[in-house]
Each structure stands twice: as C-alpha cells, then as structure tokens.
C-alpha positions as CSV (number, residue, x, y, z in Angstrom):
1,M,39.3,-33.2,33.2
2,Q,36.7,-31.7,30.9
3,E,37.6,-30.5,27.5
4,N,35.8,-27.8,25.6
5,L,35.1,-29.1,22.1
6,L,33.4,-26.0,20.9
7,P,35.1,-23.6,18.5
8,N,35.7,-20.0,19.8
9,L,32.1,-18.9,19.4
10,H,32.9,-15.3,20.1
11,D,34.7,-15.1,16.8
12,I,31.9,-16.7,14.7
13,I,28.7,-15.4,16.3
14,K,27.6,-12.2,14.8
15,K,24.5,-10.2,15.8
16,T,21.9,-10.3,13.1
17,N,18.6,-8.5,13.4
18,T,15.7,-11.0,13.0
19,P,13.0,-10.2,10.5
20,K,10.6,-9.8,13.4
21,E,12.9,-7.3,15.1
22,I,13.3,-5.3,11.9
23,L,9.5,-5.0,11.6
24,E,9.0,-4.2,15.3
25,D,11.6,-1.4,14.9
26,Q,9.5,0.2,12.1
27,S,6.5,0.4,14.4
28,A,8.0,3.4,16.3
29,F,8.5,5.2,13.0
30,L,4.9,4.6,12.0
31,A,3.6,5.7,15.4
32,D,5.7,8.9,15.2
33,A,4.5,9.7,11.7
34,T,0.8,9.2,12.6
35,E,0.7,11.0,15.9
36,N,0.6,7.6,17.7
37,T,-2.5,6.6,15.9
38,A,-1.2,3.7,13.8
39,Y,1.4,1.1,14.6
40,F,2.7,-2.2,13.3
41,S,2.1,-5.6,15.0
42,V,4.1,-8.8,14.3
43,E,2.1,-11.8,15.5
44,K,2.7,-15.5,15.5
45,H,0.8,-16.9,12.5
46,T,-2.4,-18.6,13.4
47,K,-4.1,-20.9,11.0
48,D,-6.7,-19.2,8.8
49,L,-9.9,-20.9,7.9
50,L,-8.5,-22.5,4.7
51,E,-5.5,-24.0,6.6
52,A,-7.7,-25.2,9.4
53,T,-10.2,-26.9,7.0
54,A,-7.4,-28.5,5.0
55,Q,-5.8,-29.8,8.2
56,H,-9.1,-31.1,9.5
57,F,-9.9,-33.1,6.3
58,S,-6.5,-34.3,5.4
59,S,-3.8,-35.3,7.7
60,S,-1.4,-35.5,4.7
61,L,-1.7,-31.7,4.4
62,K,-0.6,-31.2,8.0
63,T,3.1,-30.8,7.0
64,L,2.1,-27.9,4.7
65,T,0.3,-25.9,7.5
66,S,2.0,-26.8,10.8
67,S,4.9,-24.9,12.1
68,D,5.2,-27.3,15.0
69,T,6.4,-30.1,12.7
70,D,8.5,-28.4,10.1
71,N,10.5,-26.1,12.3
72,T,9.4,-23.0,10.4
73,F,8.7,-19.7,12.1
74,K,5.6,-18.1,10.8
75,F,4.4,-14.6,11.5
76,D,1.7,-12.1,10.3
77,F,2.5,-8.4,9.9
78,F,-0.4,-6.0,10.5
79,V,-1.0,-2.3,10.6
80,K,-3.3,-1.5,13.5
81,S,-4.9,1.6,15.1
82,K,-4.6,2.6,18.7
83,Y,-8.3,3.7,18.6
84,M,-9.9,1.0,16.4
85,T,-9.0,-2.0,18.5
86,D,-11.1,-4.4,16.5
87,Y,-9.5,-3.5,13.2
88,K,-6.2,-4.7,11.7
89,F,-4.9,-4.9,8.1
90,K,-2.6,-7.8,7.2
91,I,0.2,-6.4,5.0
92,F,1.9,-9.8,4.7
93,S,2.8,-13.1,6.3
94,F,6.3,-14.3,6.4
95,E,8.1,-17.5,7.3
96,H,11.7,-18.7,7.8
97,K,13.6,-21.6,9.2
98,I,16.0,-21.3,12.1
99,S,18.6,-19.6,9.9
100,M,16.2,-16.7,9.2
101,Y,17.2,-16.3,5.6
102,P,16.1,-17.0,3.0
103,L,12.6,-16.1,4.0
104,N,9.3,-16.2,2.1
105,I,6.6,-13.5,2.1
106,S,2.9,-13.8,1.3
107,L,2.0,-10.3,0.5
108,D,-1.4,-8.5,0.2
109,T,-2.5,-9.0,-3.4
110,D,-3.3,-5.3,-4.0
111,I,0.1,-4.2,-2.7
112,G,1.8,-7.0,-4.6
113,E,0.3,-6.1,-7.9
114,E,1.2,-2.5,-7.5
115,I,4.9,-3.1,-6.6
116,E,5.5,-6.1,-8.8
117,P,7.4,-4.2,-11.6
118,E,9.7,-2.6,-9.0
119,L,10.3,-5.9,-7.3
120,K,11.2,-7.5,-10.6
121,D,13.5,-4.6,-11.5
122,N,15.4,-4.5,-8.2
123,L,15.3,-7.9,-6.7
124,Y,16.3,-11.4,-7.6
125,N,13.5,-13.3,-5.9
126,T,10.9,-15.7,-7.3
127,I,7.5,-14.0,-7.5
128,E,4.3,-16.1,-7.9
129,K,0.7,-14.9,-8.0
130,S,-2.4,-16.8,-7.2
131,D,-6.0,-15.7,-6.8
132,S,-5.6,-14.8,-3.2
133,K,-1.9,-14.3,-2.6
134,F,1.2,-12.7,-3.9
135,L,4.2,-14.7,-3.0
136,I,7.8,-13.7,-2.8
137,Y,10.2,-16.6,-2.3
138,G,13.8,-16.7,-1.3
139,V,14.4,-13.3,0.3
140,K,18.1,-14.0,0.6
141,D,19.3,-11.6,3.4
142,E,18.6,-8.7,5.7
143,A,19.5,-6.1,3.1
144,C,17.1,-7.6,0.5
145,F,14.3,-7.8,3.1
146,K,14.8,-4.2,4.0
147,E,14.6,-3.2,0.4
148,I,11.3,-5.1,-0.1
149,L,10.0,-3.3,3.0
150,R,11.1,0.0,1.6
151,I,9.2,-0.7,-1.6
152,I,6.1,-1.9,0.2
153,F,6.0,1.1,2.5
154,R,6.2,3.5,-0.4
155,S,3.4,1.9,-2.3
156,Q,0.3,3.9,-2.9
157,Y,-2.0,1.2,-1.5
158,F,0.0,1.0,1.8
159,V,-0.1,4.8,2.1
160,Q,-3.9,4.8,1.5
161,I,-4.3,2.2,4.3
162,V,-2.3,4.3,6.8
163,Q,-4.1,7.5,5.8
164,S,-7.5,5.8,6.2
165,I,-6.5,4.4,9.6
166,F,-5.3,7.9,10.7
167,N,-8.4,9.6,9.5
168,L,-10.9,7.1,11.0
169,S,-9.1,7.2,14.3
170,R,-9.3,10.9,14.9
C-alpha cells in the first residue's frame, strides 16, 4: 500500500501574485489611461551586448550572466506603443529566484536618480548606483514591490515617457 508522505499542502500553499503578474496587470490600467496607445510588456531578459561580450571572452563570467545555470528568473519591463511597433523604453529589469522574493531591480538611471530620495525615505532596500544602472537590491515582498512601482509610476520622468509615447502615436 502506498503512503502519502507529503504534508497537507492545501493548508500551506497560498496564492501569491508573481512580480510578472503584478506588472502585466498594470498594463490594462496604462492602456485605459492612454486610450489604448501605450502598454507595458514584461519580456524574458535577453543578454545585452555587454553581457554577450563578457560571456564570449570569459567563461568564468558565465555564472554572472546566465539564467540557465543559476536558477534565476530574469525579465525586462518595457513601456511600448501600439502604433510605434519598433520602439520600446526599458523602465527596469528584475530578477528573482524560485521563491520570488527578495527580488532585485535594475532601474533606468534617470528614473532612479529622480526617485532615490523617496526610495530611501520609504523603503529598506540597498540602493547602488553605477554609470549605467541604478540598482535596488532585496525587495523583500509583494507589498514592497508594489510601493516601488507606485513611486516609479509617479515619477516625472516616467510620466514624460508615457506622454511622449501618447503624443507620438496619435
């Protein structure tokens, strides 16, 4: 006779929205606000030129850039236009392990610099800046992620991007 060795999973499994689902849900709100002109897109992260070059020249750097070997889910978050199909603006990239949280965000530098004071005042994450990236490490849970999104979406730079996409698409 077979014996079930698993605990009662119905009692321990709770539905959590993935970061990707949270972002995809926001797309409907953006489309509604822009008369279906702009929308968000969450896409599996593809290696950029720097990552591809580093991987090509040094196999030791492979663990830093390959989501296949380190069990990390990596995505890019864009704002796009229904009518400018060749254009997209990357707001940020994010990555997380199978547990989803904590997650790390690599934010557009212009947005990051604008919202940095508010992030420091409201959140307890590690923030690091480099020449080309604005990094937020250790987003601890869904509530914290949503608060970061709220701050990003209310930034002047983000609003200007959406306004420009809307105006150029008419």
